[in-house]
N, CA, C and O of each residue as an XYZ file, in Angstrom:
336
protein
N      11.499    126.439    176.944
C      11.940    127.107    175.699
C      12.140    128.564    176.032
O      11.399    129.182    176.797
N      13.174    129.072    175.419
C      13.536    130.464    175.532
C      12.725    131.314    174.517
O      12.592    130.960    173.346
N      12.194    132.448    175.021
C      11.407    133.309    174.131
C      12.202    134.594    173.993
O      12.694    135.158    174.970
N      12.317    135.059    172.689
C      13.055    136.278    172.409
C      12.069    137.206    171.671
O      11.440    136.791    170.699
N      11.939    138.454    172.132
C      11.133    139.484    171.428
C      11.991    140.143    170.380
O      13.092    140.605    170.678
N      11.501    140.195    169.147
C      12.324    140.797    168.042
C      11.675    142.171    167.728
O      10.485    142.281    167.429
N      12.547    143.221    167.818
C      12.065    144.568    167.485
C      12.138    144.791    166.002
O      12.678    143.960    165.271
N      11.608    145.886    165.551
C      11.414    146.236    164.097
C      12.794    146.215    163.382
O      12.900    145.747    162.248
N      13.820    146.715    164.047
C      15.204    146.777    163.420
C      15.736    145.390    163.146
O      16.199    145.095    162.044
N      15.666    144.512    164.187
C      16.130    143.136    163.997
C      15.269    142.376    163.003
O      15.771    141.575    162.215
N      14.008    142.626    163.046
C      13.073    141.986    162.123
C      13.416    142.300    160.656
O      13.339    141.436    159.783
N      13.796    143.557    160.418
C      14.163    143.954    159.027
C      15.446    143.283    158.663
O      15.591    142.843    157.523
N      16.400    143.176    159.577
C      17.699    142.450    159.259
C      17.458    140.941    158.903
O      18.190    140.322    158.130
N      16.397    140.419    159.520
C      16.041    138.994    159.294
C      15.036    138.779    158.210
O      14.311    137.785    158.185
N      15.004    139.767    157.281
C      14.107    139.676    156.088
C      12.655    139.533    156.488
O      11.877    138.817    155.858
N      12.317    140.230    157.543
C      10.953    140.243    158.132
C      10.462    138.831    158.460
O       9.259    138.599    158.572
N      11.397    137.891    158.612
C      11.072    136.571    159.157
C      10.003    135.891    158.178
O       9.074    135.234    158.646
N      10.159    136.062    156.890
C       9.212    135.505    155.927
C       9.823    134.320    155.216
O       9.134    133.628    154.466
N      11.065    134.077    155.430
C      11.744    132.932    154.722
C      12.651    132.179    155.670
O      12.999    132.708    156.726
N      13.036    130.996    155.341
C      13.918    130.219    156.208
C      15.260    130.914    156.299
O      15.796    131.346    155.279
N      15.823    131.034    157.508
C      17.028    131.667    157.801
C      18.085    130.753    158.364
O      17.762    129.888    159.178
N      19.294    130.898    157.983
C      20.409    130.251    158.589
C      21.144    131.251    159.470
O      21.587    132.284    158.969
N      21.283    130.993    160.715
C      21.927    131.935    161.648
C      23.410    131.553    161.856
O      23.721    130.415    162.209
N      24.296    132.500    161.636
C      25.740    132.284    161.738
C      26.359    133.259    162.706
O      25.819    134.338    162.953
N      27.536    132.863    163.274
C      28.242    133.747    164.112
C      29.174    134.579    163.170
O      29.172    134.422    161.949
N      29.967    135.471    163.825
C      30.866    136.350    163.082
C      31.860    135.610    162.171
O      32.319    136.120    161.149
N      32.172    134.341    162.617
C      33.135    133.521    161.871
C      32.473    132.752    160.721
O      33.136    132.069    159.940
N      31.220    132.879    160.648
C      30.454    132.143    159.543
C      29.999    130.752    159.932
O      29.515    129.983    159.103
N      30.168    130.435    161.242
C      29.745    129.067    161.698
C      28.300    129.089    161.968
O      27.819    129.959    162.695
N      27.572    128.158    161.408
C      26.160    128.030    161.525
C      25.875    127.527    163.027
O      26.443    126.548    163.512
N      24.987    128.266    163.661
C      24.558    127.838    164.979
C      23.106    127.606    165.084
O      22.603    127.223    166.141
N      22.397    127.834    163.985
C      20.930    127.592    164.054
C      20.266    127.860    162.725
O      20.798    128.472    161.799
N      19.003    127.324    162.720
C      18.162    127.552    161.583
C      16.831    128.049    162.099
O      16.366    127.573    163.135
N      16.197    128.993    161.412
C      14.878    129.478    161.788
C      13.946    129.276    160.642
O      14.235    129.698    159.523
N      12.796    128.620    160.899
C      11.804    128.475    159.957
C      10.539    129.121    160.478
O       9.951    128.697    161.473
N      10.123    130.220    159.728
C       8.957    130.960    160.193
C       7.693    130.101    160.234
O       7.566    129.145    159.470
N       6.772    130.437    161.115
C       5.531    129.705    161.124
C       4.692    130.081    159.924
O       4.701    131.229    159.480
N       3.966    129.105    159.400
C       3.208    129.295    158.158
C       1.912    129.989    158.469
O       1.285    129.710    159.491
N       1.487    130.915    157.577
C       0.207    131.543    157.652
C      -0.784    130.667    156.816
O      -0.887    130.804    155.597
N      -1.482    129.792    157.512
C      -2.340    128.863    156.770
C      -3.546    129.493    156.185
O      -4.301    128.832    155.471
N      -3.766    130.768    156.460
C      -4.946    131.446    155.865
C      -4.710    131.679    154.346
O      -5.653    131.973    153.611
N      -3.487    131.547    153.904
C      -3.142    131.783    152.489
C      -3.242    130.422    151.676
O      -3.053    130.413    150.460
N      -3.521    129.372    152.332
C      -3.577    128.084    151.714
C      -5.002    127.542    151.800
O      -5.773    127.929    152.679
N      -5.337    126.653    150.888
C      -6.564    125.962    150.899
C      -6.326    124.441    150.836
O      -5.314    123.997    150.294
N      -7.233    123.665    151.375
C      -7.046    122.206    151.284
C      -6.932    121.709    149.894
O      -7.556    122.252    148.982
N      -6.145    120.681    149.705
C      -5.961    120.049    148.404
C      -6.564    118.613    148.469
O      -6.272    117.847    149.388
N      -7.379    118.291    147.503
C      -7.864    116.946    147.424
C      -7.627    116.424    146.024
O      -7.540    117.217    145.086
N      -7.519    115.106    145.849
C      -7.279    114.594    144.573
C      -8.460    114.856    143.594
O      -9.637    114.856    143.955
N      -8.051    115.072    142.366
C      -9.127    115.269    141.327
C      -9.626    113.916    140.773
O      -9.315    113.519    139.650
N     -10.381    113.264    141.586
C     -10.928    111.954    141.178
C     -12.436    112.051    141.274
O     -12.982    112.373    142.330
N     -13.112    111.768    140.161
C     -14.603    111.899    140.111
C     -15.233    110.742    140.888
O     -14.592    109.727    141.158
N     -16.455    110.919    141.222
C     -17.222    109.850    141.870
C     -17.326    108.664    140.939
O     -17.290    107.524    141.403
N     -17.454    108.887    139.644
C     -17.547    107.822    138.658
C     -16.236    107.013    138.636
O     -16.253    105.786    138.543
N     -15.140    107.705    138.722
C     -13.814    106.973    138.714
C     -13.697    106.136    139.990
O     -13.284    104.978    139.936
N     -14.062    106.722    141.146
C     -14.073    105.985    142.393
C     -14.927    104.754    142.345
O     -14.514    103.706    142.841
N     -16.108    104.835    141.766
C     -17.010    103.667    141.544
C     -16.417    102.631    140.683
O     -16.491    101.435    140.964
N     -15.782    103.124    139.549
C     -15.099    102.222    138.605
C     -14.026    101.406    139.295
O     -13.929    100.189    139.136
N     -13.233    102.112    140.057
C     -12.137    101.401    140.827
C     -12.696    100.436    141.818
O     -12.133     99.353    141.983
N     -13.769    100.760    142.489
C     -14.365     99.863    143.457
C     -14.836     98.579    142.817
O     -14.732     97.502    143.403
N     -15.333     98.698    141.661
C     -15.947     97.558    140.922
C     -14.942     96.780    140.082
O     -15.259     95.716    139.552
N     -13.792     97.285    139.969
C     -12.729     96.763    139.131
C     -12.268     95.338    139.576
O     -12.310     95.016    140.763
N     -11.830     94.495    138.603
C     -11.293     93.206    138.981
C      -9.773     93.286    139.096
O      -9.105     92.263    139.246
N      -9.234     94.485    139.026
C      -7.802     94.590    139.148
C      -7.398     94.186    140.599
O      -8.083     94.547    141.556
N      -6.267     93.426    140.748
C      -5.842     92.959    142.035
C      -5.443     94.139    142.942
O      -4.924     95.160    142.490
N      -5.720     93.940    144.272
C      -5.374     94.946    145.246
C      -4.473     94.286    146.273
O      -4.608     93.099    146.573
N      -3.566     95.065    146.797
C      -2.585     94.512    147.727
C      -2.563     95.384    148.977
O      -2.703     96.602    148.869
N      -2.397     94.813    150.125
C      -2.277     95.540    151.351
C      -0.891     96.077    151.451
O      -0.009     95.666    150.697
N      -0.669     97.005    152.381
C       0.677     97.564    152.578
C       1.587     96.441    153.010
O       2.730     96.411    152.553
N       1.189     95.549    153.823
C       1.975     94.450    154.290
C       2.419     93.521    153.115
O       3.572     93.096    153.042
N       1.527     93.250    152.271
C       1.791     92.477    151.064
C       2.829     93.102    150.154
O       3.716     92.429    149.628
N       2.696     94.398    149.984
C       3.608     95.133    149.154
C       4.987     95.129    149.769
O       5.973     94.880    149.076
N       5.078     95.408    151.092
C       6.387     95.385    151.742
C       7.016     94.035    151.717
O       8.231     93.954    151.542
N       6.259     92.930    151.884
C       6.778     91.594    151.836
C       7.351     91.345    150.410
O       8.439     90.788    150.261
N       6.596     91.770    149.376
C       7.084     91.577    148.014
C       8.415     92.286    147.760
O       9.348     91.731    147.181
N       8.457     93.530    148.217
C       9.697     94.333    148.079
C      10.844     93.746    148.848
O      11.998     93.808    148.424
N      10.517     93.177    149.982
C      11.625     92.536    150.762
C      12.126     91.299    150.034
O      13.328     91.034    150.058
N      11.234     90.510    149.370
C      11.660     89.352    148.635
C      12.499     89.724    147.486
O      13.486     89.052    147.186
N      12.115     90.843    146.787
C      12.902     91.314    145.676
C      14.335     91.746    146.101
O      15.313     91.473    145.405
N      14.415     92.402    147.222
C      15.681     92.902    147.727
C      16.573     91.717    148.126
O      17.789     91.751    147.934
N      15.937     90.649    148.694
C      16.672     89.439    149.073
C      17.250     88.758    147.828
O      18.382     88.273    147.841
N      16.460     88.732    146.763
C      16.974     88.133    145.550
C      18.170     88.907    144.959
O      19.165     88.344    144.505
N      17.995     90.237    145.001
C      19.022     91.132    144.502
C      20.364     91.009    145.289
O      21.465     91.059    144.740
N      20.172     90.847    146.598
C      21.389     90.749    147.439
C      21.981     89.347    147.587
O      22.988     89.131    148.261
N      21.320     88.428    146.940
C      21.833     87.149    146.850
C      21.631     86.200    147.910
O      22.093     85.062    147.817
């Protein structure tokens, strides 16, 4: 991988590298995209808002459950019917 050091002047031209950039030549032809690395210190983990009571209710429920393979097989059968 090639490493390029960016000085303060270029950094200012590139909007301080805080947003996604499209790099173009003088003719306007796109030759690259730059996506800045994320500062994860500004983010916190997200978890679903499901209470323990709700999880217990779901575990005890008589509602049918299907595996991923079962769902995919069902969708495949539906697509086969649709396509004739």
